[in-house]
N, C-alpha and C positions, 0 to 999 in steps of 0.2 A: 204624687201624680198617679193616676189610674187610667187604665184603658177604658174606651167607651163602652165596650161590651162587658158582660159578666159571665164567666164560665164557672158554674158550681160543680162541674165534673170535667175530667180531662177530655179533650177532643178525641173522637173515634172516627177513622175514615180509611181511605185508600190513597196511595201515592204511586205515581207511574214509574218511579226511578228504578226500583230493584229488578223489574222485568224489562222495561222498555229503554232504560238509560236515557239518551238524548233524543230518541227517535219517535216518541209517541205521537199519534195523530188523532184527529177528531173522531174518526170512526171507532178507534180503540177506546178512547175515553168514554164515548157514549155506551159502548158495549159493557164496560166495567160499571158504569153508572146504572145501567139497566139491571145488571146482576145484583148490585147492592140494594137497589130499590125493591127488587122482587124477593130477595132471600135474606138480606142482612139488616135492613133498616129497622125492623121491629126489635132488634137486639141492641140498638143504640148506635150503629154505624151510620154516619151521615155525611162526611166530607169526601169530596172527589177533588184531588189535588194534581194538577199538571206540573210536573217537575221541570228540571232545567232545560234550557236551550230551545224553548218553544218558538223563539223569534229567529232562529238560525235557519237559513235556506240550505245549509250544507251539513246539517247535523247528521252524524253517523256515516258520512260518505267516505271517510278515511279512517275508520275505527281501528284498523290494524296499526296505524301510526299515532293517531290522536284521539283522545276522548272529546276534546273541543278543538275544532279546526282553527288554526291561527288566522286571525283577520278574515274570518268567514263573512260572507254577505249576510247582513242582518236586515230584517224588516223594521222600519223605523218611521215615525211621523215627523212633521216639520218642527216639532218642539222637543226633539232629542229623546223621545219616549219609544221604547221598543214595542212592537206589535207582533201578533202571531204570524208565523210563516203561512202565507195564503195557500201554498201547495199542500201542506199537512192539515191546515185548518181552513177549509174552503169557505165556511160560513163567515169568516172574518173579513172577507173582501168588502170593498167600498167603505173602508174605515169603520167597520162594525166591531172590530176587535173581538174580544172574547164574549161579548154580550149574547150572541145567539147560543153559544155553547152553555154559558151560565144559565140562560133562560131554560134550556133543555134540562139541565141538572135540577134547577129549582122546580120545574114542573113535575119532577119525580118525587118531590118532597125532600130533596137533599140540598147540600150546600157546596159551593164551588170555591176552589182555591188555586193559587198559582205560586210558582217559585220565582224569585227574583234574585239578582246579584246586587251586592252593595255598589252604589255609585252610579256613574253615567257612562254610556257607551263611548268607547275610545274613537269609534268612527264618527260620532257626533262632534267630538273635539276636533278631529281632523277636518271635518266639513264645516265647522263653525255654525252649526245649526242653532236655532233660537231656543231660549228658555222662556216658557210661557209666563206672561205677566211681568216681564222685565224687558229691558233693552239689551240685556246681556246675551252672549252666545256661549255655547257649551265649552269652548276652550278657556273662557274666563271663569268657569265654575270648576272644571276638572283639575285634579291634582295629578300631574303626569308621573309623579314619583310614587303614587299609591296604586299598585297593581297587584291583583290577586295572584299568588304564586302558582295556582293550578288551573285558572281559567283566564284566557286572554281577552275577554270581551269588554272589560270595563276599566275605567279609572275610578278611584275614589273621588269624592268632591272635596273641595277646599272649605273647611268650616269657616274660614275668615271671609269667604266671598258672600256678599249679600244675596247672591242668586242661588246659593245651595239649598236653603230651606224652601225657596220658591220652586226649585226643581222637584224636591220631594213632594211638595204640596200639589204640583201639577200631576205627578204620578198617581197620587191617591185620588185626585179629581177624576182621572181617567179610569182607574180601577173601580172606584165606587160607581161610576156610570156603567161599567160593564156588569156590575152585580157581584163583585168579588167578596167572599166571606172570610177568606183565609189567605194570609201571605206568609210564605216561608222565605226569609231573607238569608242569603248565604254570604260567606266570606266576612262574617261580622261577629259571631258569638264569642270566639276565643280571643278576639281583639288583637289579631296579628298586625293590623294597620293602626297607625297612630290615631287616625280619625274615627276608628270604629265606634267608640263610645258616643262621640258627637253625632255620627251618622245614625246610630240607633235612636238617639233622642230626636233627631230631625224626623225620622220615619215615624216614631211614636207621636210626635206633635201633629204630623200630617194626617195620621189615622184619627187622632182626636178631633181634628177640624174638618174631616171630609164628610161628616153627616151620615156615616154608615158604620154599623158595628162590624169590625174586622179583627179576627184573631191574628196576632203576630207571633210567629215562630222564628227563633234565631238559630242559625247553623254556621259552620260545623262546630263541634266541641273538640276537646273538652272545655266546657265552661269553667270559668275561674271561680273557685269556691268563695273566695273573699269578696267577690263582686255580687253575691247573692241578692243584696238589697237593690242594687242597680238593675239587675235583671227583673226582679219583681216589680219595680216601679215603671219599667219601660217595655215589657213584653208579657205575653201570656205563657210562653213555653220557651225553653232554651236547652240546647243539646249538652248532655253530660259527657259525650264521647264523640270521637270522629265517626265516620260511617261504620255502622254495626252490621256485621255479616254473620253467617251461619257456622260458627265454630264454637265448640264447647269452651275453649279458653276465653273467648270474648264474653260468652254468657256467664262464666264463672266470675270474671272480672267485674261484671255489672252488679253483682251482689255488693261488692266493696263500694262501688260508686253510689249505689242506692243508700247504703248505710251512711255515707258521708253527707249526702244531700237531703236525707229524710227530714231534718229539722226545718228545712226551708220550703217544704211542700205546703201549699195553701190554695184555697179556692182562687181561681183566676191567675195562678202562678205555679207552673208545673215544670220542674226539671224533667228533661225528656231523655228516655233511654234509646231513642231512635226507632226505626221501623222494625216491623215483624217480618223477617226474611223466611217466609213459609211458602209452601206450594211450589209452583214453577217460577223460576227466576232466570235472569241473565241473558235473555234473547238479544237485547240491544247491545250487550257487551260482546256478542259473537258466540256465546255458548249457552244455549238454552239447557236448563238442568233442573232437577228437583232439589229442594233444600237438602243440605247436609245434616240438618238436625233430625234426630230420631223423633218419633211421636212423643216419647216421654220428655225429651229436651224441649220440644215445642210447648208442651203443657207447662213445664217449668218456666220457660220464658214468658208465656202469656200470664201465668199466675203472678210472677214477680212484678211484671209491668202493672197489673191490675191492683195488687195489694199495696204497692208503692205509690200508686196514683200517677203513673206516667201516661202521657198521651199514647194512643194506640193507632198506628198507621200501618195498614196491610201493604206488604211489598209485592205480593204475588199478582199474576194475571188472574183476576177473579173468574174469568170465563173458562179457565182450565183447572179449576179446583176439583180434586177428587173428593169422594164422600168423606174420607177421614179428615181431610183438611177443612172441608165445609163444616163438619161437626164441631171442630175446634172453635169456629167463629160464630156458632149459634147455640152456645151453652148459656141458657138464660141465667143460671145461678152465678156463673163467673162474671158476666157483664153487669148483672145487678150489683155485685160487689164493687166492680170498677166505678159505677156511677154513684154509689152511696157511701162507700167506706170513708172514714175520717181517722186522723191521728194514728196511722199505722206506723209500726217500727219493727226493727229486728230485735228479738228478745233472747235469742240463743244462737251460739255458734261453736262448733268444734270441728274436728277434721272430717267428720262424716255428715253432719247436719247443719243446716241453717234454718231458723224458725222466725217467721214474721207473724205479727198479730195486728189487728185493727178492729174497728167497730163502726157500725152505722147507728141510726137512732134506735133500731130494734133488734140488731143482730151483732154477734161477735164472730170474728173470723180468725182462723189460725191456718197457716200454710207451713207444712213441714217439708223441706227440700232435702233430698238425698244427693249431696255433692260428691259422693264417693263413686267408685267404679264397680261396686258390688251391691247385690240385693240386701236390703236392710229389713229386719223383722222386728225391731224394737223401736220404741218411740222415745225421743229425748225429752219430751215434755208431756204433761198430763193432758189428755183430751177427754172431755166429758162424754160418758156413754150416752148414746142417743143422738150424737152429732151426725149431721149429714155431710158426706163427702161430696164436694160440689161437682167434680168432673164426672163421677159415676152416678151420682144421685143416691148412692147406697147409704142407709142409716146403720150405724154400727152399734149394736146392743152390747157387744164386747169388743175390746180392742186387741184381743189376743191374736186375731187372724189378720191384722194389718201388716202389709208388706209394701215397701217402696222400692221400685226398680232403680237401677243405676241412673243417675242424673234426672231422676223423676221427682214427683211431688204428690202429696195428698193434701187437700185443702178442705177445711171443715167450716161449716157455719152453724151457729147455735141461735 
């Protein structure tokens, strides 16, 4: 089984979660889309993704107590399908859903995505609302024992119910009519629920049959390594980790995860390191702040994601980027590597260094990561003289003057 679309390089885009949490609104999405179209699109960035709780009328209203308000009032249609909150997304009124916003994003030459939760709204089961295309109601499809442990909005569906696939089909009928290009499905990747595999397959089939190419991303991780073939057959990307945030310990851990997952990276099938927590973060969580990563750690993170071939999703509010962060996202050499590299792998590791290599049709790439806490002036592998360092653009005629800062990287192309 294959997805309808074909991704010959990992998706690159922006996701609202790291800065806005559950509170993002239409104006903010448009502002970030405008920035991407004006400054980032030419480097390969193209997806604008609205993350969790876009349907909640009370999102963020009790953030000191809850990330997700228990039994919040949700916007929903007669067929048990969640709709955008009209107060935050005013163009969705009169049953337009996300189509006006998706049209806006498409008119900028970009692609539009949304976050969804596994399953069916619990309020739909309580109200016994309809399932489109059937005589069933939501309570006959929902599994009341299948509840996400961290989000109270949904029940899983009962795979034995004849209406479950119909429900997912109706979702994709709606999303494709809106012009959705990307779906991030949550509470499904690490298979906490018994029905997670079957619901993944239902969602996959619904995408195949909806008549629109839609990228499917599975969250949260850690994904199960032994299920790599299942992920490959039913999704385009899947999270290797739980939510990734800006600490050196988490970034250091990602090297081990990338090494384990490297054999299973392929076109249209991308193990996902999660988002890039750079720039300004955290306003929706109640504490707006600048990333904890140093500039060298940010270069290390982006280089690892690119040479490993992870999807790239920016977590910052793009409208607040400073020049230094903007420059990280507009390095033509780095993102050319991300689009074109193949067959990359870790080739060296000791207590101070990790080295990855890969190649495209006409270039070879080497990234030397300093995982120690001190400046390094030696190289653990041979780098050909005349190589170009991709972050600086400097060509090294001799490697005697090479130095790598703590938690930093130098990345070469030949």
